[in-house]
C-alpha positions as CSV (number, residue, x, y, z in Angstrom):
1,M,94.7,143.8,42.2
2,G,96.3,141.1,44.3
3,Y,94.2,138.1,45.4
4,A,90.8,139.6,44.5
5,A,90.8,138.2,40.9
6,E,90.7,134.7,42.4
7,L,87.7,135.2,44.7
8,D,84.6,133.1,44.5
9,P,81.7,135.4,45.4
10,T,79.6,132.5,46.6
11,G,82.2,131.4,49.1
12,S,81.1,133.6,52.0
13,V,79.4,136.9,52.7
14,L,82.8,138.6,52.9
15,S,83.7,137.2,49.4
16,F,80.4,138.5,48.0
17,Y,81.1,141.9,49.5
18,A,84.6,142.1,48.2
19,T,83.6,141.0,44.7
20,D,80.8,143.5,44.6
21,L,83.1,146.2,45.8
22,R,85.8,145.6,43.2
23,R,83.2,145.3,40.4
24,A,81.5,148.5,41.4
25,R,84.8,150.4,41.7
26,E,85.9,149.1,38.3
27,R,82.5,149.9,36.7
28,I,83.1,153.6,37.3
29,G,86.8,153.5,36.5
30,L,87.9,154.4,40.1
31,P,91.4,153.2,40.8
32,Q,91.9,151.3,44.0
33,A,94.5,153.8,45.2
34,E,92.1,156.7,44.7
35,L,89.3,154.9,46.6
36,A,91.8,154.3,49.4
37,R,92.6,158.0,49.5
38,L,89.0,159.0,49.6
39,A,88.4,156.5,52.5
40,H,91.5,157.7,54.4
41,M,93.1,154.3,54.4
42,S,96.2,152.8,52.9
43,P,96.1,151.2,49.4
44,S,97.5,148.0,51.0
45,L,94.6,147.9,53.5
46,L,92.0,148.4,50.8
47,N,93.6,145.7,48.7
48,K,93.3,143.3,51.7
49,V,89.6,144.2,52.0
50,E,89.1,143.4,48.3
51,A,91.0,140.2,48.9
52,T,88.9,139.2,52.0
53,K,92.1,139.5,54.2
54,R,90.5,142.3,56.3
55,L,86.9,143.2,57.2
56,P,85.5,146.4,55.7
57,S,84.5,149.2,58.0
58,F,81.1,150.9,58.1
59,E,82.7,154.2,56.9
60,L,84.1,152.5,53.8
61,S,80.7,150.9,53.1
62,A,78.9,154.3,53.4
63,L,81.6,155.9,51.1
64,C,81.2,153.2,48.5
65,D,77.4,153.6,48.4
66,E,77.9,157.3,47.9
67,R,80.5,157.1,45.2
68,F,79.0,154.2,43.3
69,G,75.4,155.3,43.6
70,T,74.3,152.0,45.2
71,G,71.9,153.3,47.7
72,D,72.6,151.5,51.0
73,H,73.8,148.3,49.3
74,F,77.2,148.1,50.9
75,Q,76.0,149.3,54.2
76,R,73.5,146.5,54.4
77,L,76.1,144.0,53.2
78,W,78.5,145.2,55.9
79,K,76.0,144.3,58.6
80,L,76.0,140.7,57.3
81,V,79.8,140.6,57.0
82,V,80.2,141.6,60.6
83,R,77.6,139.2,61.8
84,Y,79.2,136.2,60.1
85,A,82.7,137.0,61.3
86,Y,81.6,135.5,64.6
87,P,81.0,131.8,65.3
88,A,77.4,130.8,64.4
89,W,76.5,130.2,68.1
90,F,77.5,133.8,69.1
91,R,75.8,135.7,66.2
92,P,72.4,135.9,67.9
93,W,74.0,137.6,70.9
94,V,75.7,140.2,68.8
95,E,72.3,140.9,67.2
96,L,70.6,141.2,70.5
97,E,73.3,143.6,71.8
98,T,72.1,146.2,69.2
99,A,68.7,146.2,70.9
100,A,69.9,146.3,74.5
101,S,68.8,149.0,76.9
102,A,70.9,147.6,79.7
103,I,73.9,145.2,79.9
104,R,75.2,143.7,83.1
105,S,78.4,141.7,82.8
106,F,80.4,139.7,85.4
107,Q,83.9,138.6,84.5
108,V,86.6,136.6,86.3
109,Q,89.4,136.3,83.8
110,V,89.3,139.1,81.2
111,V,87.8,142.5,80.5
112,P,84.4,142.1,78.7
113,G,84.7,142.5,74.9
114,L,82.7,145.8,74.8
115,L,85.5,147.5,76.8
116,Q,88.6,145.8,75.4
117,T,91.3,147.8,73.6
118,E,92.4,146.3,70.4
119,A,95.9,145.5,71.8
120,Y,94.3,143.7,74.7
121,A,91.9,141.8,72.5
122,R,94.7,140.7,70.3
123,A,96.6,139.5,73.4
124,V,93.5,137.6,74.6
125,L,93.4,135.8,71.2
126,A,97.1,135.1,71.0
127,P,97.5,132.1,73.3
128,S,95.0,130.1,71.2
129,R,97.1,130.7,68.1
130,P,94.3,131.4,65.7
131,D,94.8,131.7,62.0
132,R,96.0,135.3,61.3
133,A,93.2,136.1,58.9
134,V,90.6,134.7,61.4
135,A,92.1,136.7,64.2
136,E,92.0,139.9,62.1
137,E,88.3,139.2,61.2
138,L,87.4,138.8,64.9
139,L,89.3,142.0,65.9
140,A,87.5,144.0,63.2
141,A,84.2,142.5,64.2
142,L,84.8,143.4,67.8
143,R,85.5,147.0,66.8
144,E,82.2,147.2,65.0
145,R,80.4,145.5,67.9
146,Q,81.7,148.1,70.3
147,R,79.9,150.8,68.3
148,V,76.8,149.9,70.2
149,L,78.3,152.1,73.0
150,D,78.3,155.0,70.6
151,R,74.6,154.7,70.0
152,Q,72.4,157.5,71.3
153,P,71.2,156.8,73.9
154,P,73.8,154.1,74.6
155,P,72.8,151.1,76.6
156,E,73.3,151.2,80.4
157,L,76.5,149.2,81.0
158,W,77.3,147.8,84.4
159,V,80.4,145.7,84.8
160,V,81.6,143.7,87.8
161,L,85.1,142.4,87.7
162,D,86.8,140.0,89.9
163,E,90.1,141.6,91.0
164,N,91.8,138.8,89.2
165,V,91.0,140.6,85.9
166,L,93.2,143.5,87.0
167,R,96.0,141.4,88.3
168,R,96.3,138.9,85.4
169,H,98.6,140.5,82.9
170,V,97.3,139.9,79.4
171,G,99.9,141.0,76.9
172,S,102.8,143.3,77.9
173,R,102.8,145.7,80.8
174,A,102.0,148.5,78.3
175,V,99.1,146.6,76.8
176,M,97.7,145.9,80.3
177,R,98.2,149.5,81.4
178,G,96.4,150.8,78.3
179,Q,93.5,148.4,79.0
180,L,93.2,149.5,82.6
181,E,93.3,153.2,81.6
182,R,90.5,152.4,79.1
183,L,88.4,151.1,82.0
184,V,89.0,154.2,84.0
185,A,87.9,156.4,81.0
186,A,84.8,154.2,80.4
187,A,83.8,154.6,84.0
188,E,83.5,158.4,83.4
189,S,80.6,157.9,81.1
190,P,77.3,158.5,82.9
191,G,75.8,155.3,81.6
192,T,78.7,153.0,82.6
193,V,79.4,151.7,86.1
194,I,82.4,149.5,86.9
195,Q,82.9,147.7,90.2
196,V,85.6,145.3,91.4
197,V,85.2,142.4,93.8
198,P,88.4,142.5,95.8
199,Y,90.5,139.5,96.8
200,S,89.7,140.4,100.4
201,V,86.1,139.3,99.9
202,G,87.2,135.7,99.5
203,G,84.6,133.4,98.1
204,H,81.7,135.2,96.3
205,A,78.4,134.7,94.5
206,G,80.1,134.5,91.1
207,S,82.1,131.4,91.8
208,A,80.1,129.5,89.1
209,G,81.8,131.6,86.4
210,P,81.3,134.7,84.1
211,F,78.0,135.7,82.6
212,T,76.2,138.6,81.0
213,A,72.5,139.5,81.4
214,M,70.9,141.8,78.9
215,T,67.7,143.9,79.1
216,L,66.2,144.5,75.6
217,D,64.2,147.5,74.5
218,E,61.3,145.0,73.8
219,G,60.8,141.4,75.0
220,P,62.2,139.4,78.0
221,D,65.7,139.6,79.4
222,V,68.3,137.2,78.0
223,L,71.5,135.6,79.5
224,Y,74.8,134.7,78.1
225,V,77.0,132.1,79.9
226,D,80.6,131.4,78.8
227,G,81.6,127.8,78.1
228,F,84.8,126.0,77.1
229,R,84.4,125.9,73.3
230,Q,81.2,128.0,73.0
231,G,78.8,129.9,75.2
232,Q,75.1,129.5,75.7
233,I,72.3,132.0,75.3
234,L,69.5,131.4,77.8
235,A,66.1,133.0,77.9
236,D,64.3,130.9,80.5
237,P,63.0,133.3,83.1
238,I,64.2,131.0,85.9
239,D,67.8,131.2,84.6
240,V,67.7,134.9,84.1
241,K,66.2,135.5,87.5
242,A,69.0,133.4,89.1
243,A,71.6,135.4,87.2
244,L,70.2,138.8,88.2
245,R,70.0,137.7,91.9
246,T,73.7,136.6,91.7
247,Y,74.5,139.9,90.0
248,D,72.8,141.9,92.8
249,L,74.8,139.9,95.4
250,L,78.1,140.6,93.5
251,T,77.4,144.4,93.4
252,A,76.8,144.3,97.1
253,M,80.1,142.4,97.7
254,A,82.1,144.6,95.3
255,L,83.8,147.9,96.2
256,P,81.7,151.0,95.5
257,P,82.2,152.4,92.0
258,D,84.5,155.3,93.0
259,D,86.7,152.9,95.1
260,S,86.7,150.4,92.3
261,V,87.9,153.0,89.7
262,A,90.6,154.2,92.2
263,L,91.8,150.6,92.5
264,I,91.9,150.2,88.7
265,A,93.8,153.5,88.3
266,A,96.3,152.6,91.0
267,T,96.9,149.2,89.3
268,A,97.5,151.0,86.0
269,R,100.0,153.4,87.6
270,A,101.9,150.5,89.0
271,L,102.5,149.2,85.5
272,H,104.4,152.4,84.4
273,G,108.1,152.0,83.8
């Protein structure tokens, strides 16, 4: 249906996935509308998946393998689809996140991706005016990336936010309120700690900019540093050590976790109405 008939399966991993999905569905004579019903999604959304206008979900991939008798074919393809939705320079970081035992993030402008609501993430992307299809791919990939927090056991997540993150309205008041409420809820998880560096601190150790340090289940720690057009992944022990020292200083300067959550909650309440 729709655009799928025109797909070139060699054009991208997503095109290969969509072409295989349509062929497997047609091979067993399963109408698109019926597969959509089984997958608890609208026929229009499934049509967009088969047309590479939307990324598939893991749940759809698992259902297709079950219905089509394809083992774990679509589930394995899905991992590649999600990986290649990100820019090439960021893909290694996404891969490393799946093996993280601890993640420490410091942010000065926006909430870190792992804790973003979809509405907030969409608002973060909006000012750069990305192509709609590209934006939808990135949002779908972010949803799948966030699944790392559902892993058992999940990685320990420690987030330090400059108060600016709470005060800068990204999107509407409702979008910002929803994002702040998401932070409050996340802080209730035993493995997640959120702290805020208040304006009253003045200058602080994170003036050089945002970064994320990650401890892996095996191997040395790695560091991600944001940049203008692309970030950098650093593994030099000297860089990692400097980042962790800065992080320790930031946590010492920040409000205690309970006080931080209270500030976030109060800021969210002020956005009602």
